[in-house]
C-alpha positions as CSV (number, residue, x, y, z in Angstrom):
1,M,118.4,45.8,111.2
2,I,119.6,45.7,114.8
3,F,122.8,47.7,115.6
4,V,124.9,47.2,118.7
5,K,127.7,49.5,119.9
6,L,130.6,47.5,121.2
7,I,132.7,48.8,124.1
8,G,135.1,47.4,126.6
9,G,137.1,44.2,126.6
10,L,136.4,40.7,125.3
11,G,133.9,39.7,128.0
12,N,131.8,42.9,127.5
13,Q,131.9,42.4,123.7
14,L,130.5,38.9,124.1
15,F,127.6,40.1,126.2
16,Q,126.8,43.0,123.8
17,Y,126.9,40.7,120.7
18,A,124.8,38.0,122.4
19,A,122.0,40.6,123.3
20,G,122.0,42.0,119.8
21,R,122.1,38.6,118.2
22,R,119.0,37.5,120.2
23,L,117.1,40.6,119.2
24,A,118.1,40.3,115.5
25,H,117.2,36.6,115.6
26,H,113.8,37.5,117.1
27,H,113.1,39.8,114.2
28,Q,114.8,37.6,111.6
29,T,116.9,40.5,110.6
30,E,120.6,41.4,110.3
31,L,122.8,42.4,113.2
32,K,125.3,45.2,112.6
33,L,128.3,45.8,114.9
34,D,129.5,49.4,115.6
35,I,133.2,49.1,116.4
36,S,134.0,52.8,116.0
37,A,134.9,53.1,119.7
38,Y,138.0,51.1,119.2
39,E,139.4,53.7,116.8
40,T,140.4,55.8,119.8
41,Y,140.2,53.3,122.7
42,A,143.8,52.4,123.5
43,L,143.1,50.0,126.4
44,R,141.0,47.4,124.5
45,Q,140.7,46.1,120.9
46,Y,137.8,44.7,118.9
47,A,138.1,41.0,119.5
48,L,135.0,39.2,118.2
49,K,136.6,38.7,114.8
50,N,138.3,35.7,116.3
51,F,135.0,33.8,116.8
52,N,132.5,32.2,114.5
53,I,130.0,35.0,114.8
54,I,128.0,36.5,112.0
55,E,130.3,39.5,111.5
56,N,128.7,42.5,109.8
57,I,130.5,45.7,110.6
58,A,128.4,48.9,110.5
59,S,129.7,51.6,108.3
60,S,130.0,55.2,109.5
61,K,127.2,56.2,107.2
62,E,124.9,53.6,108.6
63,M,125.6,54.8,112.1
64,Q,125.0,58.4,111.4
65,R,121.3,58.1,111.7
66,Y,121.6,56.6,115.2
67,H,123.8,59.5,116.4
68,Q,121.3,62.3,115.7
69,P,118.7,63.6,118.1
70,P,116.2,62.9,119.3
71,W,117.3,59.9,121.3
72,K,114.8,57.7,123.1
73,R,115.5,56.1,126.4
74,L,114.0,52.8,127.4
75,A,112.1,54.6,130.2
76,D,110.2,56.5,127.5
77,G,108.2,53.5,126.6
78,L,108.2,51.3,123.5
79,K,105.5,53.2,121.6
80,K,107.6,56.3,121.4
81,Y,110.5,54.8,119.5
82,S,111.4,56.3,116.2
83,R,113.0,54.4,113.3
84,R,116.4,55.4,114.5
85,S,116.1,54.8,118.2
86,V,119.2,54.5,120.4
87,I,118.4,52.3,123.4
88,R,120.7,53.1,126.3
89,E,121.0,50.8,129.2
90,R,119.8,52.6,132.3
91,T,120.7,50.0,134.9
92,L,122.8,46.8,135.3
93,R,119.7,44.9,136.3
94,F,118.0,42.8,133.6
95,D,115.2,44.7,131.9
96,P,112.7,42.3,130.2
97,R,111.5,45.2,127.9
98,V,114.7,44.8,125.9
99,L,113.5,41.4,124.7
100,E,110.4,43.1,123.1
101,L,112.2,46.0,121.4
102,P,111.2,46.6,117.8
103,D,113.4,46.3,114.8
104,N,115.7,49.1,113.7
105,V,117.2,50.1,117.1
106,C,120.8,50.5,118.3
107,L,121.7,49.0,121.6
108,Q,124.2,50.9,123.8
109,G,125.2,49.3,127.1
110,Y,126.7,46.2,128.7
111,W,123.6,43.9,128.8
112,A,125.4,41.6,131.3
113,S,122.8,38.9,132.0
114,E,122.2,35.6,130.3
115,R,118.5,36.4,130.4
116,Y,119.0,38.7,127.4
117,F,120.0,35.7,125.2
118,K,119.0,32.6,127.1
119,D,116.4,31.5,124.5
120,I,119.1,31.4,121.8
121,E,121.7,29.7,124.1
122,S,122.6,27.0,121.5
123,I,123.3,29.7,118.9
124,V,125.5,31.6,121.3
125,H,127.5,28.5,122.1
126,R,128.0,27.7,118.5
127,E,129.1,31.1,117.4
128,F,131.4,31.7,120.4
129,T,133.9,29.1,119.2
130,L,137.2,29.9,117.7
131,R,137.3,30.8,114.0
132,F,140.9,29.8,113.5
133,P,143.0,26.8,114.7
134,M,144.6,27.0,118.1
135,S,148.3,27.6,118.5
136,A,150.6,24.7,119.4
137,T,150.8,26.1,122.9
138,A,147.1,26.2,123.3
139,Q,146.7,22.7,121.9
140,A,149.2,21.3,124.4
141,I,147.3,23.0,127.3
142,T,144.0,21.7,126.0
143,R,145.4,18.1,126.2
144,A,146.5,18.7,129.8
145,I,143.1,20.1,130.7
146,T,141.2,17.2,129.1
147,Q,143.4,14.6,130.8
148,S,142.6,15.9,134.3
149,N,139.8,16.9,136.5
150,A,140.5,20.5,135.6
151,V,139.3,23.5,137.6
152,S,139.9,26.9,136.1
153,I,140.6,29.8,138.4
154,H,140.7,33.4,137.3
155,I,142.7,36.1,139.1
156,R,141.7,39.5,137.7
157,R,144.0,42.4,138.6
158,G,145.2,44.7,135.7
159,D,143.2,48.0,135.8
160,Y,141.4,46.8,138.9
161,A,144.7,47.1,140.8
162,Q,146.4,49.9,138.9
163,N,143.6,52.4,138.4
164,E,142.2,54.0,141.5
165,H,138.8,54.8,140.1
166,T,138.4,51.3,138.6
167,R,139.4,49.8,141.9
168,E,136.8,51.8,143.7
169,V,134.1,50.6,141.3
170,H,135.1,46.9,141.0
171,G,137.4,46.0,143.9
172,L,139.8,43.0,143.9
173,C,138.9,39.4,145.0
174,P,141.0,38.7,148.1
175,L,143.3,35.7,148.3
176,E,141.0,34.3,151.1
177,Y,138.2,34.1,148.5
178,Y,140.3,31.8,146.3
179,R,141.4,29.7,149.3
180,T,137.8,29.2,150.5
181,A,136.6,28.5,147.0
182,S,139.3,26.0,146.3
183,D,138.6,24.1,149.5
184,L,134.9,24.0,148.8
185,M,135.7,22.8,145.3
186,A,137.8,20.0,146.8
187,R,134.9,18.9,149.0
188,Q,132.6,19.0,145.9
189,V,134.6,17.2,143.3
190,G,137.5,15.4,145.1
191,N,140.9,15.5,143.5
192,F,141.5,18.2,140.9
193,S,144.1,20.2,139.1
194,L,144.0,24.0,139.0
195,F,144.6,25.9,135.8
196,V,145.3,29.6,136.6
197,F,144.2,32.4,134.2
198,T,145.3,35.9,135.1
199,D,146.2,39.3,133.7
200,D,149.0,39.6,136.3
201,I,151.1,36.4,136.0
202,A,154.0,37.8,138.0
203,W,151.8,38.6,141.0
204,A,149.9,35.4,140.8
205,K,153.1,33.2,140.8
206,E,154.4,35.0,143.8
207,H,151.2,35.1,145.9
208,F,148.9,32.4,144.7
209,I,150.1,29.2,146.6
210,L,147.5,26.6,147.2
211,P,147.9,22.8,148.1
212,Y,146.6,21.6,144.8
213,P,148.4,20.7,141.5
214,T,148.6,24.1,139.7
215,T,149.4,25.1,136.1
216,F,149.8,28.8,135.3
217,V,148.2,29.1,131.9
218,S,148.6,32.8,131.3
219,G,152.0,34.1,130.4
220,Q,152.9,31.2,128.2
221,P,154.4,32.3,124.8
222,G,152.0,32.9,122.0
223,L,148.7,32.6,123.9
224,T,146.0,35.0,123.0
225,D,143.1,36.2,125.1
226,H,140.6,34.4,122.9
227,E,142.5,31.2,123.2
228,E,142.7,31.6,127.0
229,L,138.9,32.1,127.1
230,I,138.3,28.8,125.3
231,L,140.9,27.0,127.4
232,H,139.1,28.3,130.4
233,S,135.8,26.9,129.1
234,N,137.4,23.5,128.5
235,C,137.9,23.0,132.2
236,Q,135.4,20.9,134.1
237,H,134.7,23.3,136.9
238,H,135.4,27.0,137.6
239,I,136.3,29.5,140.2
240,I,135.8,32.9,138.6
241,A,136.7,36.5,139.5
242,N,134.4,39.5,139.4
243,S,135.2,39.7,135.7
244,T,133.1,39.2,132.5
245,F,136.0,37.3,131.0
246,S,135.9,34.4,133.5
247,W,132.1,34.6,133.6
248,W,132.1,33.7,129.9
249,G,134.8,31.0,130.5
250,A,132.5,29.3,132.9
251,W,129.3,29.9,131.0
252,L,130.7,28.5,127.8
253,S,131.8,25.3,129.5
254,G,130.1,22.2,128.0
255,N,130.1,20.2,131.2
256,P,126.4,19.8,132.2
257,N,127.5,19.0,135.8
258,K,129.9,21.9,136.1
259,I,130.4,23.6,139.5
260,V,130.9,27.4,139.2
261,I,132.0,29.4,142.2
262,A,131.7,33.2,141.9
263,P,132.3,36.2,144.3
264,K,129.2,37.3,146.0
265,R,130.4,40.9,146.0
266,W,130.9,41.6,142.3
267,F,131.2,45.4,142.7
268,R,133.0,47.3,145.5
269,D,130.7,50.3,144.7
270,P,127.5,49.5,146.8
271,S,125.3,51.4,144.3
272,L,125.9,48.8,141.6
273,S,124.1,45.5,141.5
274,A,125.1,42.2,139.9
275,A,121.9,40.5,141.0
276,D,121.0,39.4,137.4
277,L,124.5,38.6,136.3
278,L,125.1,35.2,137.9
279,P,123.1,32.2,136.8
280,P,121.1,30.7,139.7
281,S,123.0,27.4,139.7
282,W,126.3,29.1,140.5
283,I,127.6,29.2,144.0
284,T,128.6,32.5,145.5
285,L,131.1,33.2,148.3
């Protein structure tokens, strides 16, 4: 079996599941999800239950053998792994050795690169669909999106704006980025309608004023995060923030000719690299 420890919000969980799913598929074995972090993690909740994943939750007894020393790090080399190895991500850069890991390991990290699951792309697309029918509100927005040349735009603030440490690590995309990206999108695709997704709807409505038809999706009654992600992906083109949530909204889009614009500076902290995060076809500004 392959185990993966889930941490963080929806976007992070999707990356972690996809990396574990690929390794389990490679070994033709079962994937187990360790969701124990959410028992004490107040900021985020386990969210993959809303998607058509193969959901096997690891029991505390199953996880005990992976939380006992000795732990082996990826740097130690594949030959040194025991039958209960915990593989901890050492860097945000893509590490091809992860693709060759043996069976019976537990992945702990973010694994934020499509290269960890590119060869099972069709499986990921199929499983990252909603398990339950959309709400009436989400269905109405879906119709508006499909009836227009829709461009999703994501404004990520939340803890990026409110928590000093998080802000120092990630930083905020300035309004100028969104203006430049929107103007570039207009030159690329002609007339379009903007559909705005954000975790700070009050701020967005006050400050986000662009000369394009605009619908504020977030903040409408009854919408859930997982519905917003799929609504995001239903748009034809995308302007994303430095956020794994909008990364997935753009990546899951079924438009083969989609244009995706992403911030070149993903992290404010210069010691962190997102060099392997953005697919090569995406435009960076």
